C-alpha positions in Angstrom: -116.8 100.9 32.9 -117.3 97.6 34.7 -114.6 94.9 35.0 -115.3 91.4 33.7 -113.4 88.1 33.9 -113.8 85.9 30.8 -113.1 82.2 31.5 -112.8 80.0 28.5 -112.5 76.2 28.0 -111.6 75.2 24.4 -113.6 72.6 22.6 -111.6 69.4 22.0 -111.1 70.2 18.3 -109.8 73.6 19.1 -107.6 72.3 22.0 -106.0 69.9 19.6 -104.8 72.8 17.4 -102.4 74.3 20.0 -99.7 74.9 17.4 -102.2 77.4 15.8 -103.0 79.1 19.1 -101.1 82.3 18.5 -102.9 82.8 15.1 -106.3 81.9 16.5 -105.8 84.2 19.5 -104.9 87.1 17.2 -107.9 86.5 15.1 -110.2 86.3 18.2 -108.7 89.6 19.5 -109.2 91.3 16.2 -112.8 90.3 16.1 -113.4 91.6 19.6 -111.8 94.9 18.8 -113.9 95.2 15.6 -117.2 94.2 17.1 -116.7 95.7 20.6 -114.3 98.6 20.2 -115.2 99.9 23.7 -113.7 96.9 25.4 -110.3 97.5 27.1 -108.2 94.4 28.0 -106.3 94.5 31.2 -104.7 91.0 31.2 -104.9 87.7 29.5 -103.6 84.4 30.9 -103.2 80.8 29.8 -104.3 78.4 32.6 -103.6 74.8 33.6 -106.8 73.5 35.1 -110.5 73.5 34.5 -110.3 76.5 32.1 -107.8 77.1 29.4 -107.7 81.0 29.4 -108.7 83.9 31.6 -109.0 87.4 30.3 -109.7 90.5 32.5 -111.3 93.3 30.7 -113.5 96.4 31.0 -116.7 96.8 29.2 -119.5 99.4 29.5 -122.3 96.9 30.2 -123.3 93.2 30.4 -124.5 93.2 26.8 -121.0 94.0 25.5 -119.5 91.4 27.9 -122.0 88.9 26.4 -120.7 89.7 22.9 -117.2 89.0 24.0 -118.3 85.6 25.3 -120.2 84.9 22.1 -117.2 85.8 20.0 -115.2 83.3 22.1 -117.8 80.6 21.5 -117.7 81.3 17.8 -113.9 80.9 17.8 -113.6 77.4 19.4 -114.5 77.9 23.0 -116.6 75.1 24.4 -117.4 77.2 27.5 -117.1 81.0 27.7 -118.2 82.7 30.9 -118.1 86.4 31.6 -118.1 87.2 35.3 -118.5 90.7 36.6 -115.8 91.6 39.1 -116.1 94.1 41.9 -112.9 95.7 43.3 -112.2 94.4 46.8 -112.3 97.9 48.4 -115.8 98.5 46.9 -117.0 95.1 48.1 -115.9 96.0 51.7 -117.7 99.3 51.4 -120.9 97.5 50.3 -120.6 95.1 53.2 -120.7 98.0 55.6 -124.2 98.9 54.2 -125.7 95.5 55.3 
């Protein structure tokens, strides 16, 4: 499975409901597990900066990763970007092929 990084920025109306964040987060996670059961979460962080949250997860392909982003958008994210991540060791190996 490939590793993806989900970066999300909440829409203003969702950001103003921080006291409901735990409940909203559990609802989002439940939807991801129901609609993308093959996704395996590795880590999830709250951020102070351009993005509000970062989730690191594994998915079998970019279509499943797109669904995770869409579920986020459907749950109050203004921006939801899924980036594919390559382990550093593999990146070094690839660079040797150039």
